[in-house]
N, C-alpha and C positions, 0 to 999 in steps of 0.2 A: 504494500500500500504506500501511500505518500505520507511524508512527515514535514517538519519545518525546514528541511534542508533545501528543497528545490529553489525557493525564491532567492537563495543566496547567489545563485547564478542567474543573472538577468538575461533578457533576450539578446542584447548586444553581445554579451560575452559568449552566449551559445553560438551565435552566428560566426564569431571568430573561430570557435572550436570546430565548426563545420569545415572551414577551409583547412585548418591544420590537420584534422583527422583524414581528410581526403588525401593530402600529401603523404602522410604517414602510411596510410593503408595501401595506397598505390605502390609505394616503395616496397611493401611486403610481398608483392607479387599476387597474381590472380588466383582466385579460388572460384572457378566458374561453375554455373549450372547450365546444362545444355538442354534446350527444348527443341525437339526434332519433329518436323513435318506437321503441317496443318493447312487448311485452306486459307487461313488468315495470317499465318506467320510462317515464313520460310525457316530453314534451319538457322537457329540463332543461339548465340552464346552470351550469357549475361554474367557479369562479374559483380557480385554483391559483397565483395570483401570490405569495401569502404563502408557500406551501409551497416553491415553487421558490427564492424569495429565501432562505429558511431553509436549504435544502439547499446552495445555493451558499456561504452564509456558513460553514457548519460543515464544508464539504468538507475543509479542511486538518486538521480535528480528527477527524471521524468519517466521512470520505469513503471512496471505493472501493466504490461500490455501484451497483446498477441496480434500478429499480422501475417498476411500472405500477399504475394504478388504473383500474377500468372499471365498466361497468354492462352491461345486457343487450344493448346495441349493440356492445360490445367495449371496447377500451382508450380512455380519454378523457384519460389523462395517462401520459406515459412520460418517464423521467429516468435519466441515469447520470452518473457523475463519476469523476475521477482515472483509474485504470487499467481501469475496468469499462465495458463496453458492454452494450446489451440482448441481444447475442448471445453474451456470455461464458458458457461452460458451467462449472458447478461441481457438486461432489457435494452433495446436499441433506441428507444424513444423515437425521434423523427427519422432515424435510420430505418424505421419500419415502412416509411411512405413508399419508397420505390418498390420493394417487394409486394406490399399490399395492393398498390395500384396495378402492378403487373398481373397479379392474380385476377383482379377484377377485369382488366382489359382482355386477358386470355379468355375469360368467361364470356364477355361481350362478343369477342371475335368468333367464338364457337357457336354463338347464337345469332350471328349476322346482324348485330346491333351497331349502327353507325354512331360515331362520336357526335354527330350533329343531330341526333335524335332528341327532341324536346323531352325534358324530364317529366312533364305532365302525362306523356304517353307511356312512361315506364313505371311510375308509382302513382297510385290513385289519390294520394294526399296532396299532390302538387297542383296548384291552381292552373287550370286550363285557360283562364281568361285573366286579363289584368297585367300588372307590371312584372310579375314573375313568370308569366307564360312562355316568354322567349328564352328562358334559361335552358341550355342544352347539357347533355352529358359532357361534352368537351369543356364547357365552362366550369362544371363541377370538378373535373379532373385536373384543370389547370389553375384552380383557385381564382377564377375571374368571374364568379357569379355576381359579385358586388353585394352579396347578402350576408356573408359570415366571415368573421375574423377571429384571431386568437383572443380568448378571454372574454368574448362578448356573451350576451344572455343565452343565445342558442347553444354555444359551446358549453356554458355552465350547466345547461339543462341535462347534459349527459349524466351528471351525478345523481339527478333525480331518477333516471332510468335504472341505475344500479340499485338504488334504494327500493325501487318497485319491482326489481328482478324482471325487467322488460327485455324481450328479445330485440334484436337489432332493428327490424322493420318498424316495430311499435315505437322504439326509442327515436328513430329517425323522424317519424311523424310528430312526436312530441317536440323534437328540436325544431322542426319546420314551423310549428305553431308559434315558436318563440322568435322567429326571424322578423326583421322589420317589415312593415307592410309593402315596401317597395325597395328595390336595390338602391344603394347609395350612388350608383352610376350604372349606365346601361351595361348589361352582361357583355363580357369580353373587352371592356375598356378600363377596368380597375382591378389591379392585383392586390388581394388581401390574404396574407398567409394565414392558414387555418388548419389545425390538426384534425378538427372534427368535421370539416366539410365533406371529407371522403365518406362519411357515414351515409350520406344521401346516395352516392354512387353504389355503395354496398347494398343498400336497400333495393336499388334498381336491379342489381345482379341477382339478388334473392328472388325478385319477382320474375325476372326473365328466365332463370334456370329452374325455378320451382324447387330449389334446394336451400337448406339452411346455410348460413354464412360459413360455419365451420367446415362443412363439406366442400364448399366452393374453394376456400383457402387451401384445403388439402388437395383437391382434385386438380386445380389449375396452377398450383405453385409448389407446395411443400413436398408432394409425392413426386412429380416429374423432375424437380430439381434435387431430389434425394436428400432433402433437408429434414424430413420427418423420420422418426418421432422426436429427434433431438430438439428441433425448433418448433415453436408454437406461439400463437397469440394468446395472451392472457384472456380468460373468459371466452375462448374461441368459439365454443359451440352455442353461446347465447348472444353476447353483445360485445365483441372485441372492438377495441379502438384500432381501426385499420391503419391509421397514420401514426400510431404510437405504441402499440401493444406487443410487438414481436419480441420474443425472447430467443436468443440464438448464440452460437459460438462463432469464433473466427473461422474455424475449419468448415463449418456448415455454410457460413456466409460466403466463403470462398466458392462454394458450389453455386450459390446464387449469382455472384458476379461473373463467374465463368459462363453460366447459362445465358446471361444477358449479353456477354461478348459474342457468343456463337449463335444467338437467336434460337435457343433451345426451348424457350417458354412461349414466345410469340414469334410470328414470322417476321421477316426483315421489313416488309412494308409497314406492318403494324408498329414495329419497334421504331422505325423512322418517324412515324406519326407521333409516337409518344415522346420522341426526343426533339421534336420541332419546337422552337421557341414560341411561346404564346404571349410573352410579356414584352410589349413594344417599349421603346425608349420613354414615351410619355407616361408609362406606368412605373418607371423605376423608383425605388425608395431605399430605405435602410437595408433591408434584407438582400435586395439585388445588388447593392453596392458592395456587399461583403462576399456573396457567393456567386453572383452572376444572375442571368435571367432564368425564369422558371419555364418548364416545359409541361409534361404531364407526370406528376409524381417524382420528378427529378429536376435538378438544376443543370443548366449548361455551365460547368464550372469556369468561373472567371474571377479568381480571388482578388479581393481588395482593388477592384478595377476603377473605383472612383466614379462610377457612372452617375450622371445626374439627368435632369430633364433634357430631352433631345440629345442625350449622349449616344455614343456608338460603341459597340464592342471592339476591344483590341483585336487585331488580326490574329495574334498568337492564340487567343481563346477559340476563335472560330476554326483555326487550323488544327489545334489539338483535339477539338470536338470531344471533350471529356464530360461525361454525364454521371451523376451520382446524387446521394442525399445524406449529408451528415446528420448526427443526432445530438441531443442535448447532453448526453453523458460522454460525448467525445468520439462516438463511432464515426468513421469517415471512410467513404469508398468512392471510387470512380472507375468507369470504363473509358479508356482512351482509344477512340476509334481510329485515329491516325496511326498510332503505334501498334494497335492490336494487342493491348495489354489491359490488365485491371489491377487496382490497388485496393486493399482491404485491411483496415486498421481498427482494432477494438481494444481500447484502454479501459482501465478501472481506476479512476483518479478520485481521491478523497480531498475535496477542496475545503479550506477553512481559512479563518483569519490568520492562522499561524503560517500558512504558505501564500498569503496575499490572494486567497481565492484562486489558486492555481495561476496567479499572475494574469487573470482575465482582465481585458480592457473594458469589459462590461460590468465588472464588479461581481458581487455575490448574488444578485437577483436575476440574472439572465444567463443560465447555462454556463457557469464558470468553467467546467471541464472542457467544453467545446471551444469557447472563446479564449481560453487560456492555453494550457499545455497541449491540448489536441491540435489547435491551430498552429502553435509553434512547431510541434513535431511534424505536422503535415507539410509545413513550409520547408523544414530541414530535410525531411525524407524525400520531398520532391526533387531537391538538388541531387541527392544520391541516386534516386531512380533515374534521372536524366543521365547521370554518369554511367550507371550500369548498362544503359541501353546503347552507349557509344562503343562498347567492346566489339 
């Protein structure tokens, strides 16, 4: 776990160590992992010597993590330290969103449901007339309904569902009743981050498939990705939080990220639709400035890009074409379409006043593991990953 030591080494000092370690590790000679043959990656040799050296060096400061890196052949690098192993299971918080949405999208694809289907034709509680009638499944999956945001009344209503032991469709209906009478902006024109908005899409999947939500998550994701029974959504059979309830290990999430890289859960055309940016520059805000623009259940990663109104994405972000979804506890993943690789990072950080809330620039109140040490490690490991790919 973490103690009061890590904050003794600040961000600036760590970045100096990054460069020094690369020089030292490179001089030690290569220890390569070879990945041979695939449709997406030719014979490749990766040298993770520097990355492993770095991870071992910072373990007393930013350790207690498990991670994998892979390509179309599967994992080519696996690492864990301190109290974590590749099989340690943790709640992924918002790291659940990409897997959860993928399961729903696979279900909709199997039943020939278009993303542009109006929600009122999918669930009977949605208004067929008035200001909400034009909301489509695409709007729900891209967080652009203009109706629900993090911490609002509708989101808070989920707690009432738990108290009443309601199943997901009934809970989604209760949440819908708590929405504002009209969108804050026309659907598709306002991005509002929301963990609970995906409950509406899940209710639609239940209606379309005539199956309980637990069976849908199993059939369309956990079983085909070979993540079950290790991974599961909390309260999966009754009313799971699609965008926040997945419990999983780094080794099993490796299977998810690999499946997304090789289009094993949804076909390529559907996956491209999921990874198409839905948030235009005039919708940019705090979240997009940190992670990049939103697609469907995933971000197009463009870290700390400083986007503002009428801003444009840096060419490097578009070229890398990296998609993923980090979580509040520090889980971080992405699939890099240009390089044909994936990155899968699962830490267990205990943040407190003693370690300056994991050195989070957001302080103690907004996901300190994610905005502190996880972001720092993601930045440093990105450097070593780039170096490993140059071999």
